[in-house]
Residue, then its C-alpha position, 0 to 999 in steps of 0.5 A: x537427227x537422221x534420215x534414210x536414203x533410197x536404199x533405206x540406210x540411216x544417214x546424218x547431216x555432215x559435220x564440217x571436218x567430220x571424217x567418220x560420217x560423210x554426207x549420204x553414207x551410212x553412219x559409223x558403228x558407235x559405242x553406246x552413249x555416243x552423242x546425237x548429231x551436233x547442231x551448233x559450234x558448241x555441240x560440234x566441239x563436244x562431239x569431237x571431244x567425245x570422238x577423241x575419247x572414243x578414238x583413244x579408248x578403241x586404240x587402247x582396247x586394241x592394245x590390250x587385246x589384238x583387234x578388240x578396238x577394231x570391232x567398233x569400226x568399219x574394220x569389224x571383220x578384221x577385228x574379229x579375225x585378230x580377236x579370234x586368233x588371240x583367243x585361240x592362242x590363249x586357249x592353246x597355251x592354257x591347254x598346254x599349261x593345264x595338261x601338264x603344268x607350267x613346267x611341262x608346258x615350258x619344257x615343250x616350248x624349250x625343245x628345238x621345234x618348240x623354240x622355233x614355233x615360239x619365235x614365229x609366234x612372237x614375231x608374227x603375233x607381235x606384227x599383227x598386234x601392231x597392225x591392229x593398233x595402227x588400223x584402229x588409230x587410223x579408223x578412229x581418227x577424224x579428218x577435221x581434228x585440229x593439228x594438235x589433237x591429231x598429234x595427240x592421237x598419233x602419239x598415244x597410238x605410238x605409245x601403245x605400239x611401244x607397249x606391244x613392240x618392246x615386250x615382243x622384241x624382248x621375247x624374241x631376243x630371249x628366244x634367240x638367246x635360249x637357242x644359242x645357249x642350248x646349242x652350247x649346253x646340249x651336246x651329243x654323247x660319244x658312242x664310239x665304244x658302243x655306249x648305248x643310250x636309253x631314250x624316253x618315248x613320247x605320250x603321257x608316260x614316256x618312261x614306261x619302257x625305262x624302269x630306272x634311269x641313271x644320271x651322272x652329275x659332275x662338278x668340274x673344278x677347272x682353273x688357270x692354276x692346273x692342267x685339265x679338269x679335276x672332278x671335284x664332285x661326282x654323284x650318280x642319281x638313280x631314279x625309279x621312273x615310276x615312283x620318282x624315288x631317287x638314290x644318290x651315290x656320291x663317289x669319293x674323289x680319293x678312291x683308288x684302283x678304280x677300274x677302266x672298262x676293257x674297251x677303254x684305251x686306258x685299260x691297257x695302261x692300267x689293267x689292274x685299275x688306276x693306281x700309280x704308287x711310284x708317284x708317292x702316296x700324296x700323288x697317287x692316282x685317284x678317281x678325281x684324276x681320271x679326267x686329266x689322265x684320259x683327256x691330257x696325259x693320254x689324249x693320243x690313245x683316244x680317237x681324234x673324233x672323240x671330243x672329250x675323252x676325259x668326260x667319257x672315261x670318267x663316265x665309263x669308270x663310274x659305271x664300272x664302280x657302281x655297276x649302273x649303266x650311266x644314261x646321261x651326264x650333266x657337267x657344271x663348272x663350280x665357278x658357275x654354280x654360285x651364279x646359278x644359285x643366285x639366279x634361283x634367288x638363293x637356297x635354304x639349307x640346314x647347317x648342323x652344329x659341329x661335333x664337340x671339339x671341332x676347330x670351327x663353330x660352323x662350316x669354314x669358308x675358304x681354307x687351304x691345307x699345307x703339310x697337313x695343317x690349315x694355312x693361317x689366314x686362309x679361312x675367310x669366314x664361317x657359315x653359322x649353324x641353323x636353318x638359313x638362306x644361302x646365296x650363291x657364294x655361301x652355297x658353293x662353300x657349303x658344298x665344297x668346304x672340307x677343312x676343319x671337319x672331323x671326316x673331311x671329304x665324307x662330310x663334304x659329300x653329305x653336304x653335296x647330297x643335301x644341296x641336291x635335295x634342296x635344289x630339287x625341292x626349291x627350284x623356282x622357275x618364276x624367280x629364274x625367269x626374272x634373271x633369264x639373261x644371267x641364267x642363260x649366260x651362266x649355263x652357256x659357259x658352265x654347263x654341258x648336258x648330253x640329254x637330247x633337247x627334244x626329250x625335255x618334256x619327258x625329263x620335266x615329267x620325271x622331275x615332277x615325280x622326283x619331288x614326291x619320291x623318296x630320296x635315299x643316300x648310299x654312303x660309299x665313303x664309310x662303307x669301303x676303304x678308299x685305298x683298296x676299295x671293295x667294288x663288289x660291296x659298293x655294287x651290292x649296297x647300291x643294288x640294295x638301296x635301289x631295290x627298296x620299295x617306295x615309303x609314303x611316310x619317308x621324307x621327300x624333297x618336297x617335304x624337307x623342312x626347317x624343323x629337320x634335325x641334321x646329323x653332321x656325321x655319317x652313321x654306321x648305316x651306309x644306306x639312309x634317307x637323304x633328308x634325315x641328314x640335312 
């Protein structure tokens, strides 16, 4: 039963202990179906029971959507403000995702400014969300409730706060981990020798003014048993930024006479190329020793402010070998490669049947060569032929094993190109997010990139194009003699491969399937489609 006061407001008689509708005040906004004013003790208990359910419901609604429960209380305006803020945030995130896809949206948030913005959103948004839950619980709590009922409501509100606080705290923690990791991973490139870098622009087509981008991928094999770093794998990825077509150029680790550019200090030491026959054929100066030669053996020849002359010289030498300006470089320690593949959830690879007469019926795991023969007991396993999923350990040995193969390093470089092809097509951001901390820890200690962090959205665009582009291979190893290589021929082959037009019918990383028939040995043609040999 309700009455109207002098101002025309509807009121109802007070119920003992009922905080929500004191005598003479307007009734509180109630959900549809709220009971009428109780007139007996039983009705009072029933009314309070419904009030408790109402309080729990509204508190739960504010947990699901910030401010939603507050709309049905006296704090209606506050609830609407919080709800509108949440809707605006969802619309913005939805727009970012629809505008460029999930990967593009993630790349924007992973820039330095994006991470700062994300941290602010997580902290401020989390706090406002908690405030909405607490306000809702306070506004729906009845003064006359029994003590145990009040504690039930408070406990429920505390649980709802935890449901918001824990994920928000974890999100803030992940953002801080990412900022710390990226501060180690993204490193500035030394430009003391006039090595210009072509940076992408902004907007919908950041690569409009850069028709071709060349990225050097280095797999370092540093260890406690050796001085300095050995570049166990070296590969240049030359990308047509319009079509996404990429050309992979593997640099043989045993390439000799490699030239140092004229402005590099080692050019005076080796004016005719990196060659030292006085050390004997087994220890001749080769491509994979350039890093140590510059960074350890002749460190005194380089400027003190040059942080990594081994890396810089390796990049400059490979640019001389290929005739391609190297725009950016990524270095990954092979000890971390295994963990990265595991973080991806593994990788599917076609393992070919070995040629007739092979010593092993697959790809050996392990293996050491002494005096030209495989040391007994050093091979600890075999990767059997077939299309199979490899974990990080097996993927590492698939990429680096070279014992027992008829063409040793050549076959290993083919497998490394196949691994790049597989990783481009199978990278799963969702899988990696589930192992976020592990991924960040591996990256922090095993990866360095000289790509500007704030240019990540542009590179995300390029990666998406590469998934639908042709992936070609230039097989330098079979095209030239490693001891006395014809560098002019190498550059001509690379120029020929990069000039090929896009072929819509050619295999792409996104279309590589388990039905492909891999070719375990190199063909006579030094230029081929990468997927055809994987």
